[in-house]
mmCIF file of the N, C-alpha and C atoms, coordinates in Angstrom:
data_MODEL
# 
_entry.id   MODEL 
# 
loop_
_atom_site.group_PDB 
_atom_site.id 
_atom_site.type_symbol 
_atom_site.label_atom_id 
_atom_site.label_alt_id 
_atom_site.label_comp_id 
_atom_site.label_asym_id 
_atom_site.label_entity_id 
_atom_site.label_seq_id 
_atom_site.pdbx_PDB_ins_code 
_atom_site.Cartn_x 
_atom_site.Cartn_y 
_atom_site.Cartn_z 
_atom_site.occupancy 
_atom_site.B_iso_or_equiv 
_atom_site.pdbx_formal_charge 
_atom_site.auth_seq_id 
_atom_site.auth_comp_id 
_atom_site.auth_asym_id 
_atom_site.auth_atom_id 
_atom_site.pdbx_PDB_model_num 
ATOM 1   N N  . MET A 1 1  ? -3.402  -11.260 10.967  1.00 0.00 ? 1  MET A N  1 
ATOM 2   C CA . MET A 1 1  ? -2.272  -10.618 10.327  1.00 0.00 ? 1  MET A CA 1 
ATOM 3   C C  . MET A 1 1  ? -2.176  -11.081 8.879   1.00 0.00 ? 1  MET A C  1 
ATOM 4   N N  . PHE A 1 2  ? -1.492  -10.304 8.055   1.00 0.00 ? 2  PHE A N  1 
ATOM 5   C CA . PHE A 1 2  ? -1.378  -10.646 6.637   1.00 0.00 ? 2  PHE A CA 1 
ATOM 6   C C  . PHE A 1 2  ? -0.772  -12.037 6.415   1.00 0.00 ? 2  PHE A C  1 
ATOM 7   N N  . TRP A 1 3  ? 0.178   -12.425 7.224   1.00 0.00 ? 3  TRP A N  1 
ATOM 8   C CA . TRP A 1 3  ? 0.856   -13.695 6.994   1.00 0.00 ? 3  TRP A CA 1 
ATOM 9   C C  . TRP A 1 3  ? -0.087  -14.874 7.113   1.00 0.00 ? 3  TRP A C  1 
ATOM 10  N N  . ASN A 1 4  ? -1.220  -14.681 7.771   1.00 0.00 ? 4  ASN A N  1 
ATOM 11  C CA . ASN A 1 4  ? -2.167  -15.762 7.964   1.00 0.00 ? 4  ASN A CA 1 
ATOM 12  C C  . ASN A 1 4  ? -3.434  -15.528 7.147   1.00 0.00 ? 4  ASN A C  1 
ATOM 13  N N  . CYS A 1 5  ? -3.396  -14.631 6.206   1.00 0.00 ? 5  CYS A N  1 
ATOM 14  C CA . CYS A 1 5  ? -4.576  -14.256 5.447   1.00 0.00 ? 5  CYS A CA 1 
ATOM 15  C C  . CYS A 1 5  ? -4.561  -14.970 4.098   1.00 0.00 ? 5  CYS A C  1 
ATOM 16  N N  . THR A 1 6  ? -5.581  -15.762 3.844   1.00 0.00 ? 6  THR A N  1 
ATOM 17  C CA . THR A 1 6  ? -5.629  -16.506 2.589   1.00 0.00 ? 6  THR A CA 1 
ATOM 18  C C  . THR A 1 6  ? -6.011  -15.619 1.411   1.00 0.00 ? 6  THR A C  1 
ATOM 19  N N  . ALA A 1 7  ? -6.592  -14.451 1.666   1.00 0.00 ? 7  ALA A N  1 
ATOM 20  C CA . ALA A 1 7  ? -7.011  -13.560 0.580   1.00 0.00 ? 7  ALA A CA 1 
ATOM 21  C C  . ALA A 1 7  ? -5.853  -12.756 0.006   1.00 0.00 ? 7  ALA A C  1 
ATOM 22  N N  . LEU A 1 8  ? -4.736  -12.752 0.670   1.00 0.00 ? 8  LEU A N  1 
ATOM 23  C CA . LEU A 1 8  ? -3.616  -11.914 0.240   1.00 0.00 ? 8  LEU A CA 1 
ATOM 24  C C  . LEU A 1 8  ? -2.434  -12.782 -0.191  1.00 0.00 ? 8  LEU A C  1 
ATOM 25  N N  . PRO A 1 9  ? -2.029  -12.673 -1.451  1.00 0.00 ? 9  PRO A N  1 
ATOM 26  C CA . PRO A 1 9  ? -0.868  -13.455 -1.900  1.00 0.00 ? 9  PRO A CA 1 
ATOM 27  C C  . PRO A 1 9  ? 0.426   -12.824 -1.404  1.00 0.00 ? 9  PRO A C  1 
ATOM 28  N N  . LEU A 1 10 ? 1.060   -13.436 -0.431  1.00 0.00 ? 10 LEU A N  1 
ATOM 29  C CA . LEU A 1 10 ? 2.276   -12.862 0.142   1.00 0.00 ? 10 LEU A CA 1 
ATOM 30  C C  . LEU A 1 10 ? 3.441   -12.853 -0.835  1.00 0.00 ? 10 LEU A C  1 
ATOM 31  N N  . SER A 1 11 ? 3.284   -13.546 -1.950  1.00 0.00 ? 11 SER A N  1 
ATOM 32  C CA . SER A 1 11 ? 4.341   -13.522 -2.960  1.00 0.00 ? 11 SER A CA 1 
ATOM 33  C C  . SER A 1 11 ? 4.180   -12.320 -3.889  1.00 0.00 ? 11 SER A C  1 
ATOM 34  N N  . ASP A 1 12 ? 3.153   -11.513 -3.687  1.00 0.00 ? 12 ASP A N  1 
ATOM 35  C CA . ASP A 1 12 ? 2.916   -10.330 -4.507  1.00 0.00 ? 12 ASP A CA 1 
ATOM 36  C C  . ASP A 1 12 ? 4.134   -9.424  -4.443  1.00 0.00 ? 12 ASP A C  1 
ATOM 37  N N  . PRO A 1 13 ? 4.678   -9.016  -5.594  1.00 0.00 ? 13 PRO A N  1 
ATOM 38  C CA . PRO A 1 13 ? 5.870   -8.148  -5.600  1.00 0.00 ? 13 PRO A CA 1 
ATOM 39  C C  . PRO A 1 13 ? 5.657   -6.836  -4.846  1.00 0.00 ? 13 PRO A C  1 
ATOM 40  N N  . LEU A 1 14 ? 4.420   -6.388  -4.765  1.00 0.00 ? 14 LEU A N  1 
ATOM 41  C CA . LEU A 1 14 ? 4.111   -5.155  -4.049  1.00 0.00 ? 14 LEU A CA 1 
ATOM 42  C C  . LEU A 1 14 ? 4.520   -5.257  -2.584  1.00 0.00 ? 14 LEU A C  1 
ATOM 43  N N  . LEU A 1 15 ? 4.389   -6.442  -2.013  1.00 0.00 ? 15 LEU A N  1 
ATOM 44  C CA . LEU A 1 15 ? 4.708   -6.621  -0.605  1.00 0.00 ? 15 LEU A CA 1 
ATOM 45  C C  . LEU A 1 15 ? 6.196   -6.878  -0.366  1.00 0.00 ? 15 LEU A C  1 
ATOM 46  N N  . SER A 1 16 ? 6.947   -7.023  -1.417  1.00 0.00 ? 16 SER A N  1 
ATOM 47  C CA . SER A 1 16 ? 8.391   -7.258  -1.285  1.00 0.00 ? 16 SER A CA 1 
ATOM 48  C C  . SER A 1 16 ? 9.196   -5.974  -1.420  1.00 0.00 ? 16 SER A C  1 
ATOM 49  N N  . ILE A 1 17 ? 8.514   -4.848  -1.457  1.00 0.00 ? 17 ILE A N  1 
ATOM 50  C CA . ILE A 1 17 ? 9.202   -3.569  -1.608  1.00 0.00 ? 17 ILE A CA 1 
ATOM 51  C C  . ILE A 1 17 ? 10.097  -3.319  -0.391  1.00 0.00 ? 17 ILE A C  1 
ATOM 52  N N  . PRO A 1 18 ? 11.369  -2.994  -0.618  1.00 0.00 ? 18 PRO A N  1 
ATOM 53  C CA . PRO A 1 18 ? 12.238  -2.666  0.512   1.00 0.00 ? 18 PRO A CA 1 
ATOM 54  C C  . PRO A 1 18 ? 11.798  -1.346  1.156   1.00 0.00 ? 18 PRO A C  1 
ATOM 55  N N  . VAL A 1 19 ? 11.898  -1.272  2.467   1.00 0.00 ? 19 VAL A N  1 
ATOM 56  C CA . VAL A 1 19 ? 11.522  -0.063  3.189   1.00 0.00 ? 19 VAL A CA 1 
ATOM 57  C C  . VAL A 1 19 ? 12.662  0.380   4.100   1.00 0.00 ? 19 VAL A C  1 
ATOM 58  N N  . SER A 1 20 ? 12.618  1.642   4.474   1.00 0.00 ? 20 SER A N  1 
ATOM 59  C CA . SER A 1 20 ? 13.598  2.183   5.411   1.00 0.00 ? 20 SER A CA 1 
ATOM 60  C C  . SER A 1 20 ? 12.952  2.187   6.790   1.00 0.00 ? 20 SER A C  1 
ATOM 61  N N  . SER A 1 21 ? 13.130  1.110   7.500   1.00 0.00 ? 21 SER A N  1 
ATOM 62  C CA . SER A 1 21 ? 12.488  0.960   8.795   1.00 0.00 ? 21 SER A CA 1 
ATOM 63  C C  . SER A 1 21 ? 13.268  -0.071  9.608   1.00 0.00 ? 21 SER A C  1 
ATOM 64  N N  . PHE A 1 22 ? 12.664  -0.511  10.691  1.00 0.00 ? 22 PHE A N  1 
ATOM 65  C CA . PHE A 1 22 ? 13.322  -1.525  11.505  1.00 0.00 ? 22 PHE A CA 1 
ATOM 66  C C  . PHE A 1 22 ? 13.156  -2.918  10.900  1.00 0.00 ? 22 PHE A C  1 
ATOM 67  N N  . ARG A 1 23 ? 12.369  -3.047  9.848   1.00 0.00 ? 23 ARG A N  1 
ATOM 68  C CA . ARG A 1 23 ? 12.238  -4.280  9.077   1.00 0.00 ? 23 ARG A CA 1 
ATOM 69  C C  . ARG A 1 23 ? 12.694  -3.992  7.652   1.00 0.00 ? 23 ARG A C  1 
ATOM 70  N N  . LYS A 1 24 ? 13.032  -5.020  6.904   1.00 0.00 ? 24 LYS A N  1 
ATOM 71  C CA . LYS A 1 24 ? 13.584  -4.797  5.567   1.00 0.00 ? 24 LYS A CA 1 
ATOM 72  C C  . LYS A 1 24 ? 12.534  -4.694  4.466   1.00 0.00 ? 24 LYS A C  1 
ATOM 73  N N  . LYS A 1 25 ? 11.389  -5.336  4.648   1.00 0.00 ? 25 LYS A N  1 
ATOM 74  C CA . LYS A 1 25 ? 10.366  -5.337  3.604   1.00 0.00 ? 25 LYS A CA 1 
ATOM 75  C C  . LYS A 1 25 ? 9.019   -4.935  4.183   1.00 0.00 ? 25 LYS A C  1 
ATOM 76  N N  . GLU A 1 26 ? 8.195   -4.400  3.307   1.00 0.00 ? 26 GLU A N  1 
ATOM 77  C CA . GLU A 1 26 ? 6.882   -3.936  3.724   1.00 0.00 ? 26 GLU A CA 1 
ATOM 78  C C  . GLU A 1 26 ? 6.039   -5.056  4.326   1.00 0.00 ? 26 GLU A C  1 
ATOM 79  N N  . VAL A 1 27 ? 6.118   -6.232  3.740   1.00 0.00 ? 27 VAL A N  1 
ATOM 80  C CA . VAL A 1 27 ? 5.315   -7.348  4.255   1.00 0.00 ? 27 VAL A CA 1 
ATOM 81  C C  . VAL A 1 27 ? 5.697   -7.668  5.704   1.00 0.00 ? 27 VAL A C  1 
ATOM 82  N N  . ASP A 1 28 ? 6.958   -7.468  6.062   1.00 0.00 ? 28 ASP A N  1 
ATOM 83  C CA . ASP A 1 28 ? 7.380   -7.715  7.440   1.00 0.00 ? 28 ASP A CA 1 
ATOM 84  C C  . ASP A 1 28 ? 6.752   -6.705  8.397   1.00 0.00 ? 28 ASP A C  1 
ATOM 85  N N  . LEU A 1 29 ? 6.591   -5.466  7.938   1.00 0.00 ? 29 LEU A N  1 
ATOM 86  C CA . LEU A 1 29 ? 5.929   -4.452  8.768   1.00 0.00 ? 29 LEU A CA 1 
ATOM 87  C C  . LEU A 1 29 ? 4.444   -4.755  8.921   1.00 0.00 ? 29 LEU A C  1 
ATOM 88  N N  . LEU A 1 30 ? 3.828   -5.242  7.853   1.00 0.00 ? 30 LEU A N  1 
ATOM 89  C CA . LEU A 1 30 ? 2.395   -5.516  7.878   1.00 0.00 ? 30 LEU A CA 1 
ATOM 90  C C  . LEU A 1 30 ? 2.032   -6.642  8.843   1.00 0.00 ? 30 LEU A C  1 
ATOM 91  N N  . ARG A 1 31 ? 2.993   -7.463  9.171   1.00 0.00 ? 31 ARG A N  1 
ATOM 92  C CA . ARG A 1 31 ? 2.725   -8.563  10.111  1.00 0.00 ? 31 ARG A CA 1 
ATOM 93  C C  . ARG A 1 31 ? 2.431   -8.055  11.529  1.00 0.00 ? 31 ARG A C  1 
ATOM 94  N N  . TYR A 1 32 ? 2.746   -6.800  11.792  1.00 0.00 ? 32 TYR A N  1 
ATOM 95  C CA . TYR A 1 32 ? 2.467   -6.213  13.106  1.00 0.00 ? 32 TYR A CA 1 
ATOM 96  C C  . TYR A 1 32 ? 1.034   -5.700  13.229  1.00 0.00 ? 32 TYR A C  1 
ATOM 97  N N  . VAL A 1 33 ? 0.339   -5.595  12.116  1.00 0.00 ? 33 VAL A N  1 
ATOM 98  C CA . VAL A 1 33 ? -1.044  -5.113  12.142  1.00 0.00 ? 33 VAL A CA 1 
ATOM 99  C C  . VAL A 1 33 ? -1.945  -6.232  12.654  1.00 0.00 ? 33 VAL A C  1 
ATOM 100 N N  . THR A 1 34 ? -2.795  -5.904  13.614  1.00 0.00 ? 34 THR A N  1 
ATOM 101 C CA . THR A 1 34 ? -3.669  -6.927  14.191  1.00 0.00 ? 34 THR A CA 1 
ATOM 102 C C  . THR A 1 34 ? -5.120  -6.809  13.748  1.00 0.00 ? 34 THR A C  1 
ATOM 103 N N  . ASP A 1 35 ? -5.530  -5.646  13.236  1.00 0.00 ? 35 ASP A N  1 
ATOM 104 C CA . ASP A 1 35 ? -6.922  -5.486  12.824  1.00 0.00 ? 35 ASP A CA 1 
ATOM 105 C C  . ASP A 1 35 ? -7.006  -4.549  11.620  1.00 0.00 ? 35 ASP A C  1 
ATOM 106 N N  . TYR A 1 36 ? -7.101  -5.120  10.430  1.00 0.00 ? 36 TYR A N  1 
ATOM 107 C CA . TYR A 1 36 ? -7.158  -4.325  9.211   1.00 0.00 ? 36 TYR A CA 1 
ATOM 108 C C  . TYR A 1 36 ? -8.493  -3.620  9.041   1.00 0.00 ? 36 TYR A C  1 
ATOM 109 N N  . ALA A 1 37 ? -9.504  -4.047  9.770   1.00 0.00 ? 37 ALA A N  1 
ATOM 110 C CA . ALA A 1 37 ? -10.824 -3.424  9.677   1.00 0.00 ? 37 ALA A CA 1 
ATOM 111 C C  . ALA A 1 37 ? -10.824 -2.009  10.242  1.00 0.00 ? 37 ALA A C  1 
ATOM 112 N N  . LEU A 1 38 ? -9.794  -1.649  10.993  1.00 0.00 ? 38 LEU A N  1 
ATOM 113 C CA . LEU A 1 38 ? -9.735  -0.309  11.570  1.00 0.00 ? 38 LEU A CA 1 
ATOM 114 C C  . LEU A 1 38 ? -9.512  0.781   10.519  1.00 0.00 ? 38 LEU A C  1 
ATOM 115 N N  . VAL A 1 39 ? -9.044  0.396   9.344   1.00 0.00 ? 39 VAL A N  1 
ATOM 116 C CA . VAL A 1 39 ? -8.807  1.375   8.284   1.00 0.00 ? 39 VAL A CA 1 
ATOM 117 C C  . VAL A 1 39 ? -10.073 1.500   7.441   1.00 0.00 ? 39 VAL A C  1 
ATOM 118 N N  . ASP A 1 40 ? -10.603 2.722   7.368   1.00 0.00 ? 40 ASP A N  1 
ATOM 119 C CA . ASP A 1 40 ? -11.767 2.998   6.544   1.00 0.00 ? 40 ASP A CA 1 
ATOM 120 C C  . ASP A 1 40 ? -11.264 3.444   5.175   1.00 0.00 ? 40 ASP A C  1 
ATOM 121 N N  . ILE A 1 41 ? -11.325 2.551   4.207   1.00 0.00 ? 41 ILE A N  1 
ATOM 122 C CA . ILE A 1 41 ? -10.806 2.827   2.872   1.00 0.00 ? 41 ILE A CA 1 
ATOM 123 C C  . ILE A 1 41 ? -11.461 4.063   2.263   1.00 0.00 ? 41 ILE A C  1 
ATOM 124 N N  . ALA A 1 42 ? -12.715 4.283   2.569   1.00 0.00 ? 42 ALA A N  1 
ATOM 125 C CA . ALA A 1 42 ? -13.438 5.429   2.014   1.00 0.00 ? 42 ALA A CA 1 
ATOM 126 C C  . ALA A 1 42 ? -12.834 6.763   2.465   1.00 0.00 ? 42 ALA A C  1 
ATOM 127 N N  . LYS A 1 43 ? -12.108 6.761   3.573   1.00 0.00 ? 43 LYS A N  1 
ATOM 128 C CA . LYS A 1 43 ? -11.521 7.999   4.089   1.00 0.00 ? 43 LYS A CA 1 
ATOM 129 C C  . LYS A 1 43 ? -10.090 8.244   3.594   1.00 0.00 ? 43 LYS A C  1 
ATOM 130 N N  . LEU A 1 44 ? -9.546  7.303   2.847   1.00 0.00 ? 44 LEU A N  1 
ATOM 131 C CA . LEU A 1 44 ? -8.202  7.487   2.292   1.00 0.00 ? 44 LEU A CA 1 
ATOM 132 C C  . LEU A 1 44 ? -8.259  8.531   1.184   1.00 0.00 ? 44 LEU A C  1 
ATOM 133 N N  . PRO A 1 45 ? -7.193  9.302   1.010   1.00 0.00 ? 45 PRO A N  1 
ATOM 134 C CA . PRO A 1 45 ? -7.197  10.295  -0.071  1.00 0.00 ? 45 PRO A CA 1 
ATOM 135 C C  . PRO A 1 45 ? -7.318  9.607   -1.429  1.00 0.00 ? 45 PRO A C  1 
ATOM 136 N N  . GLY A 1 46 ? -8.011  10.269  -2.336  1.00 0.00 ? 46 GLY A N  1 
ATOM 137 C CA . GLY A 1 46 ? -8.167  9.736   -3.680  1.00 0.00 ? 46 GLY A CA 1 
ATOM 138 C C  . GLY A 1 46 ? -6.910  9.932   -4.508  1.00 0.00 ? 46 GLY A C  1 
ATOM 139 N N  . GLU A 1 47 ? -6.889  9.291   -5.657  1.00 0.00 ? 47 GLU A N  1 
ATOM 140 C CA . GLU A 1 47 ? -5.712  9.396   -6.526  1.00 0.00 ? 47 GLU A CA 1 
ATOM 141 C C  . GLU A 1 47 ? -5.482  10.827  -6.984  1.00 0.00 ? 47 GLU A C  1 
ATOM 142 N N  . SER A 1 48 ? -6.539  11.595  -7.159  1.00 0.00 ? 48 SER A N  1 
ATOM 143 C CA . SER A 1 48 ? -6.348  12.983  -7.598  1.00 0.00 ? 48 SER A CA 1 
ATOM 144 C C  . SER A 1 48 ? -5.657  13.798  -6.507  1.00 0.00 ? 48 SER A C  1 
ATOM 145 N N  . GLU A 1 49 ? -6.014  13.538  -5.247  1.00 0.00 ? 49 GLU A N  1 
ATOM 146 C CA . GLU A 1 49 ? -5.350  14.238  -4.135  1.00 0.00 ? 49 GLU A CA 1 
ATOM 147 C C  . GLU A 1 49 ? -3.881  13.848  -4.055  1.00 0.00 ? 49 GLU A C  1 
ATOM 148 N N  . ILE A 1 50 ? -3.617  12.568  -4.199  1.00 0.00 ? 50 ILE A N  1 
ATOM 149 C CA . ILE A 1 50 ? -2.233  12.086  -4.171  1.00 0.00 ? 50 ILE A CA 1 
ATOM 150 C C  . ILE A 1 50 ? -1.470  12.689  -5.347  1.00 0.00 ? 50 ILE A C  1 
ATOM 151 N N  . GLY A 1 51 ? -2.102  12.723  -6.517  1.00 0.00 ? 51 GLY A N  1 
ATOM 152 C CA . GLY A 1 51 ? -1.466  13.309  -7.696  1.00 0.00 ? 51 GLY A CA 1 
ATOM 153 C C  . GLY A 1 51 ? -1.114  14.772  -7.484  1.00 0.00 ? 51 GLY A C  1 
ATOM 154 N N  . THR A 1 52 ? -2.005  15.507  -6.817  1.00 0.00 ? 52 THR A N  1 
ATOM 155 C CA . THR A 1 52 ? -1.738  16.917  -6.530  1.00 0.00 ? 52 THR A CA 1 
ATOM 156 C C  . THR A 1 52 ? -0.520  17.059  -5.624  1.00 0.00 ? 52 THR A C  1 
ATOM 157 N N  . LEU A 1 53 ? -0.448  16.235  -4.597  1.00 0.00 ? 53 LEU A N  1 
ATOM 158 C CA . LEU A 1 53 ? 0.704   16.274  -3.695  1.00 0.00 ? 53 LEU A CA 1 
ATOM 159 C C  . LEU A 1 53 ? 1.990   15.901  -4.420  1.00 0.00 ? 53 LEU A C  1 
ATOM 160 N N  . LEU A 1 54 ? 1.912   14.895  -5.257  1.00 0.00 ? 54 LEU A N  1 
ATOM 161 C CA . LEU A 1 54 ? 3.102   14.470  -5.996  1.00 0.00 ? 54 LEU A CA 1 
ATOM 162 C C  . LEU A 1 54 ? 3.537   15.526  -6.993  1.00 0.00 ? 54 LEU A C  1 
ATOM 163 N N  . GLY A 1 55 ? 2.574   16.272  -7.535  1.00 0.00 ? 55 GLY A N  1 
ATOM 164 C CA . GLY A 1 55 ? 2.893   17.329  -8.477  1.00 0.00 ? 55 GLY A CA 1 
ATOM 165 C C  . GLY A 1 55 ? 3.770   18.403  -7.865  1.00 0.00 ? 55 GLY A C  1 
ATOM 166 N N  . GLU A 1 56 ? 3.686   18.561  -6.564  1.00 0.00 ? 56 GLU A N  1 
ATOM 167 C CA . GLU A 1 56 ? 4.497   19.547  -5.856  1.00 0.00 ? 56 GLU A CA 1 
ATOM 168 C C  . GLU A 1 56 ? 5.902   19.026  -5.547  1.00 0.00 ? 56 GLU A C  1 
ATOM 169 N N  . ALA A 1 57 ? 6.146   17.764  -5.841  1.00 0.00 ? 57 ALA A N  1 
ATOM 170 C CA . ALA A 1 57 ? 7.414   17.138  -5.464  1.00 0.00 ? 57 ALA A CA 1 
ATOM 171 C C  . ALA A 1 57 ? 8.431   17.054  -6.594  1.00 0.00 ? 57 ALA A C  1 
ATOM 172 N N  . ASN A 1 58 ? 8.146   17.655  -7.739  1.00 0.00 ? 58 ASN A N  1 
ATOM 173 C CA . ASN A 1 58 ? 9.087   17.634  -8.864  1.00 0.00 ? 58 ASN A CA 1 
ATOM 174 C C  . ASN A 1 58 ? 9.457   16.221  -9.307  1.00 0.00 ? 58 ASN A C  1 
ATOM 175 N N  . LEU A 1 59 ? 8.480   15.354  -9.387  1.00 0.00 ? 59 LEU A N  1 
ATOM 176 C CA . LEU A 1 59 ? 8.711   13.987  -9.838  1.00 0.00 ? 59 LEU A CA 1 
ATOM 177 C C  . LEU A 1 59 ? 8.458   13.897  -11.338 1.00 0.00 ? 59 LEU A C  1 
ATOM 178 N N  . THR A 1 60 ? 9.071   12.912  -11.961 1.00 0.00 ? 60 THR A N  1 
ATOM 179 C CA . THR A 1 60 ? 8.803   12.667  -13.376 1.00 0.00 ? 60 THR A CA 1 
ATOM 180 C C  . THR A 1 60 ? 7.428   12.010  -13.516 1.00 0.00 ? 60 THR A C  1 
ATOM 181 N N  . ASP A 1 61 ? 6.887   12.033  -14.725 1.00 0.00 ? 61 ASP A N  1 
ATOM 182 C CA . ASP A 1 61 ? 5.598   11.374  -14.976 1.00 0.00 ? 61 ASP A CA 1 
ATOM 183 C C  . ASP A 1 61 ? 5.682   9.885   -14.646 1.00 0.00 ? 61 ASP A C  1 
ATOM 184 N N  . ARG A 1 62 ? 6.806   9.281   -14.971 1.00 0.00 ? 62 ARG A N  1 
ATOM 185 C CA . ARG A 1 62 ? 6.987   7.850   -14.704 1.00 0.00 ? 62 ARG A CA 1 
ATOM 186 C C  . ARG A 1 62 ? 6.963   7.575   -13.193 1.00 0.00 ? 62 ARG A C  1 
ATOM 187 N N  . GLN A 1 63 ? 7.637   8.412   -12.418 1.00 0.00 ? 63 GLN A N  1 
ATOM 188 C CA . GLN A 1 63 ? 7.636   8.244   -10.967 1.00 0.00 ? 63 GLN A CA 1 
ATOM 189 C C  . GLN A 1 63 ? 6.228   8.425   -10.405 1.00 0.00 ? 63 GLN A C  1 
ATOM 190 N N  . MET A 1 64 ? 5.527   9.446   -10.878 1.00 0.00 ? 64 MET A N  1 
ATOM 191 C CA . MET A 1 64 ? 4.169   9.695   -10.395 1.00 0.00 ? 64 MET A CA 1 
ATOM 192 C C  . MET A 1 64 ? 3.242   8.528   -10.728 1.00 0.00 ? 64 MET A C  1 
ATOM 193 N N  . THR A 1 65 ? 3.355   8.023   -11.941 1.00 0.00 ? 65 THR A N  1 
ATOM 194 C CA . THR A 1 65 ? 2.530   6.891   -12.358 1.00 0.00 ? 65 THR A CA 1 
ATOM 195 C C  . THR A 1 65 ? 2.827   5.663   -11.502 1.00 0.00 ? 65 THR A C  1 
ATOM 196 N N  . GLY A 1 66 ? 4.097   5.408   -11.230 1.00 0.00 ? 66 GLY A N  1 
ATOM 197 C CA . GLY A 1 66 ? 4.476   4.268   -10.400 1.00 0.00 ? 66 GLY A CA 1 
ATOM 198 C C  . GLY A 1 66 ? 3.935   4.371   -8.986  1.00 0.00 ? 66 GLY A C  1 
ATOM 199 N N  . ILE A 1 67 ? 4.012   5.554   -8.414  1.00 0.00 ? 67 ILE A N  1 
ATOM 200 C CA . ILE A 1 67 ? 3.511   5.755   -7.049  1.00 0.00 ? 67 ILE A CA 1 
ATOM 201 C C  . ILE A 1 67 ? 1.998   5.601   -7.014  1.00 0.00 ? 67 ILE A C  1 
ATOM 202 N N  . LEU A 1 68 ? 1.306   6.189   -7.968  1.00 0.00 ? 68 LEU A N  1 
ATOM 203 C CA . LEU A 1 68 ? -0.156  6.084   -8.010  1.00 0.00 ? 68 LEU A CA 1 
ATOM 204 C C  . LEU A 1 68 ? -0.610  4.644   -8.247  1.00 0.00 ? 68 LEU A C  1 
ATOM 205 N N  . THR A 1 69 ? 0.114   3.923   -9.092  1.00 0.00 ? 69 THR A N  1 
ATOM 206 C CA . THR A 1 69 ? -0.214  2.519   -9.337  1.00 0.00 ? 69 THR A CA 1 
ATOM 207 C C  . THR A 1 69 ? -0.027  1.705   -8.062  1.00 0.00 ? 69 THR A C  1 
ATOM 208 N N  . GLY A 1 70 ? 1.072   1.922   -7.367  1.00 0.00 ? 70 GLY A N  1 
ATOM 209 C CA . GLY A 1 70 ? 1.319   1.222   -6.101  1.00 0.00 ? 70 GLY A CA 1 
ATOM 210 C C  . GLY A 1 70 ? 0.273   1.554   -5.063  1.00 0.00 ? 70 GLY A C  1 
ATOM 211 N N  . TYR A 1 71 ? -0.120  2.806   -4.989  1.00 0.00 ? 71 TYR A N  1 
ATOM 212 C CA . TYR A 1 71 ? -1.152  3.249   -4.039  1.00 0.00 ? 71 TYR A CA 1 
ATOM 213 C C  . TYR A 1 71 ? -2.465  2.524   -4.309  1.00 0.00 ? 71 TYR A C  1 
ATOM 214 N N  . ARG A 1 72 ? -2.866  2.489   -5.590  1.00 0.00 ? 72 ARG A N  1 
ATOM 215 C CA . ARG A 1 72 ? -4.100  1.808   -5.975  1.00 0.00 ? 72 ARG A CA 1 
ATOM 216 C C  . ARG A 1 72 ? -4.025  0.319   -5.631  1.00 0.00 ? 72 ARG A C  1 
ATOM 217 N N  . LYS A 1 73 ? -2.895  -0.318  -5.911  1.00 0.00 ? 73 LYS A N  1 
ATOM 218 C CA . LYS A 1 73 ? -2.744  -1.747  -5.632  1.00 0.00 ? 73 LYS A CA 1 
ATOM 219 C C  . LYS A 1 73 ? -2.805  -2.025  -4.131  1.00 0.00 ? 73 LYS A C  1 
ATOM 220 N N  . LYS A 1 74 ? -2.215  -1.146  -3.322  1.00 0.00 ? 74 LYS A N  1 
ATOM 221 C CA . LYS A 1 74 ? -2.249  -1.342  -1.873  1.00 0.00 ? 74 LYS A CA 1 
ATOM 222 C C  . LYS A 1 74 ? -3.671  -1.234  -1.339  1.00 0.00 ? 74 LYS A C  1 
ATOM 223 N N  . ILE A 1 75 ? -4.431  -0.293  -1.881  1.00 0.00 ? 75 ILE A N  1 
ATOM 224 C CA . ILE A 1 75 ? -5.839  -0.165  -1.454  1.00 0.00 ? 75 ILE A CA 1 
ATOM 225 C C  . ILE A 1 75 ? -6.612  -1.418  -1.862  1.00 0.00 ? 75 ILE A C  1 
ATOM 226 N N  . ASP A 1 76 ? -6.349  -1.930  -3.070  1.00 0.00 ? 76 ASP A N  1 
ATOM 227 C CA . ASP A 1 76 ? -7.018  -3.152  -3.519  1.00 0.00 ? 76 ASP A CA 1 
ATOM 228 C C  . ASP A 1 76 ? -6.676  -4.328  -2.620  1.00 0.00 ? 76 ASP A C  1 
ATOM 229 N N  . LEU A 1 77 ? -5.419  -4.451  -2.220  1.00 0.00 ? 77 LEU A N  1 
ATOM 230 C CA . LEU A 1 77 ? -5.014  -5.546  -1.327  1.00 0.00 ? 77 LEU A CA 1 
ATOM 231 C C  . LEU A 1 77 ? -5.688  -5.412  0.032   1.00 0.00 ? 77 LEU A C  1 
ATOM 232 N N  . LEU A 1 78 ? -5.762  -4.196  0.547   1.00 0.00 ? 78 LEU A N  1 
ATOM 233 C CA . LEU A 1 78 ? -6.419  -3.972  1.834   1.00 0.00 ? 78 LEU A CA 1 
ATOM 234 C C  . LEU A 1 78 ? -7.890  -4.344  1.743   1.00 0.00 ? 78 LEU A C  1 
ATOM 235 N N  . ALA A 1 79 ? -8.532  -3.986  0.641   1.00 0.00 ? 79 ALA A N  1 
ATOM 236 C CA . ALA A 1 79 ? -9.947  -4.326  0.453   1.00 0.00 ? 79 ALA A CA 1 
ATOM 237 C C  . ALA A 1 79 ? -10.145 -5.846  0.443   1.00 0.00 ? 79 ALA A C  1 
ATOM 238 N N  . LYS A 1 80 ? -9.220  -6.574  -0.170  1.00 0.00 ? 80 LYS A N  1 
ATOM 239 C CA . LYS A 1 80 ? -9.311  -8.040  -0.189  1.00 0.00 ? 80 LYS A CA 1 
ATOM 240 C C  . LYS A 1 80 ? -9.195  -8.616  1.214   1.00 0.00 ? 80 LYS A C  1 
ATOM 241 N N  . VAL A 1 81 ? -8.302  -8.063  2.002   1.00 0.00 ? 81 VAL A N  1 
ATOM 242 C CA . VAL A 1 81 ? -8.095  -8.559  3.365   1.00 0.00 ? 81 VAL A CA 1 
ATOM 243 C C  . VAL A 1 81 ? -9.313  -8.271  4.228   1.00 0.00 ? 81 VAL A C  1 
ATOM 244 N N  . GLN A 1 82 ? -9.923  -7.123  3.993   1.00 0.00 ? 82 GLN A N  1 
ATOM 245 C CA . GLN A 1 82 ? -11.085 -6.730  4.810   1.00 0.00 ? 82 GLN A CA 1 
ATOM 246 C C  . GLN A 1 82 ? -12.350 -7.488  4.425   1.00 0.00 ? 82 GLN A C  1 
ATOM 247 N N  . ALA A 1 83 ? -12.381 -8.079  3.226   1.00 0.00 ? 83 ALA A N  1 
ATOM 248 C CA . ALA A 1 83 ? -13.596 -8.774  2.761   1.00 0.00 ? 83 ALA A CA 1 
ATOM 249 C C  . ALA A 1 83 ? -13.857 -10.049 3.511   1.00 0.00 ? 83 ALA A C  1 
# 
């Protein structure tokens, strides 16, 4: 689990994002994951696909940039955990 992973800095602000779920923060939800290798990063949608979807949502450029930056950072963190 992420909480026991030395490759992932749990103090990363990305993991402190509040979520609307049965837990308050994203890092708390990630503690339920038992095998990060099950996610094939190569099969995740690319930033251009995400950008296209966001373009349909009437978001500002700043909002789109923030979401895309967060998406990229999450993929980078997952890659570190899988290494």
